[in-house]
N, C-alpha and C positions, 0 to 999 in steps of 0.2 A: 285472774288465772286459776283453772279450777284443775287439783292435782287428783288421778285416779290411783290409788294402789292396786297393786294387783293382787287378786284373792287364788285361793289355793284350790286346786280341783284335787277333790275328795274322792270321786267315785264315778263310774259312768254305767248308765242305764243303756241297754239295747232293746232298741224297738224294730218291730214287733216283739213283743215276748211269747214264749210259748208258741208257736203259731205250726199251720201244717198245711203243705203244700204239695201237689202232685208233680210226679218226675216231667221233666222239659218244661217246668214253669220255672219265670225269674220271681224274683221277691226284694224289694228295696229294703235295706237296712239303714237305720240312724242312729248315732252315738250322742247321747244326751249326756251333757257332763253336768254333774251336780258340784258345786262350789261351796266354799267353807262360808260364804257369806248366804247361804241358803239360796241362793239362785240356781235355776235349771237352764241351761243354753245348748242349743245345738251346738255340735263340735263339728268344724269345718274338716273337709276331706281330707285336708292337708296337716291335721292335727293327729289324726289315727290312722291305724294299720288294720286291715280287716283279716281274719283267719279260720278256717273252717277246721274241724276235727278231722275230715274224711276226705280228701281230695279226689277221691273217686266217686264219692256220693255227688259231690258239690264242689263248684268254683266261685269263688267270691272277688270282686273287682277291686279297685284301690276306691274307688265312689260307693263301695256298699251293696253293690246289686248283686244279688245271689243264683246261679243257674244250677238248678236241681237237675243233675244227671240220673241217679239211680235212686230206689227206694232205700231208705233208712230210718229206723223207728227212733233213732236217738242220736242226734246231731248236734255239735254244740258250735255255735256262731261267736268269735270274739272279737271284740274291738279294744285294741291297746293303744295307748298314747306312744308317740314317735318323739323324734328330737326337736321337730318343729314346734316353735311355741308362741304365744301372741304376747304383746306387751301389757295387756291385761291381764294376764293369767301366769301363774308360777305352777310348776309339775313338781312337786319335792322328790318324787320317783316314780317309775313306769305305773298307770294306773290303768285297769283295765275292766272290762265289763263282759258279760255273756248271757246268752239265750241258748233256749233249746228250741229245734227244730225237728220236724217229723217230715220226711219225704214220703208220702203215699205211693203205690204202684198206680199206673193208672188203671182205672175202673174196667173192667168189660161190658161192654154194653150190648143187650140182645134187642132187638127189635122184631115184633111179631104183630099179626092182624087179624082181626076177625074172620068174618067171610071174607074170602079172598076173590070170590066171582060173583058178579052181580049181573042178572041179565038186564038187556037192552029194554028200555020202557020202565025199568024200576027206579023209585026213587027211595035211598035209604041212607041210615046214616052208618059211616064204618069208624071205627076205632082202631087207631095204631098204639100198641104198647110199647115203651122204651123202659128195658130194666135193667139195672145195675147189679152185679156180683156181690157189692157190699155197700152199707151206707157210709157216710162221711158228713163232716162235721160241715162242710160248705155246699153249696149248690153244684151240681153236676150239670154242664153245659154242653149237650150234644146236637153240633149242626146237623142237619140233613138236607138233601136234593130231592126234588120231585122233577122226574123226567119221564119219558113214555111217550105212546102214541096218543092216549089219552089228556086232555087238554085242560089247565088250570082254568075255572071260569066258563067253560062250556060242559065238561064232562065231569068235573067234581070242585070243591071248593078247598082244595088243600094246596098251600103253596109251600116253598122251601123256606126254612126258618131254623130254631132250635127247639130241641126238646129239654126243658128244665125240669132235672129231677131235685127237687126241693131238699135241703140240707136234713138229714136222720130219715130220708125215705129211699126206698130201692127201686120206684118205678113213677111212672108218668103216663098219662093215656093223651093222646091227641085224637079229639074226634072231628069229622069232618063229612059233608053232605056229598052223595052222588046225586048228579043232576039228569033228569031225563030231558035230554036234548030236543026229543019229538022226531029224530032222524031213524031211519033204519040202516044201519050202516055195520060195516066190519067188525070185529072183536077189536078193542083197544086195550091198552093196558097202562097202568101206573108204577114207575119204580122209585123206589125209595132207597 
């Protein structure tokens, strides 16, 4: 027979630590138990309760999934042990851990184009700029759709996709080619 003695839970580390997300995003938190035998183990959902410092800025579920509701420069996320225990651990008194979270307002993205009118029979490269009103620690991904009477692969090479403004930057340019299809046709347009 092997006998395992329970070990004391000494502290909790909440991950990810000191993180930033945008309004309306979700983020999974994890509670890591640090034990008296120097082991670190992810604590099961049933062992901890999750709490946020401001319920009007964010909500958090029993399984540690946070939903960012409104901008908040300094939100505290806490994990506190509850009365549930496992046979292999002891909790001498309530143990808690916390981390800071910044909820950023959604960025304002503006879209601009260079030459907005190109004559039939011309071959040109067109550039569309996506600009943010601020820089952020993470990438800003802005989906865009291309529609209109001008057809992709016939009149131009632009297709729907994502404009990605890299972390720390405020803009990205997307270039595409205007194709001379050799047809004399009515005016067509592309909408983004």
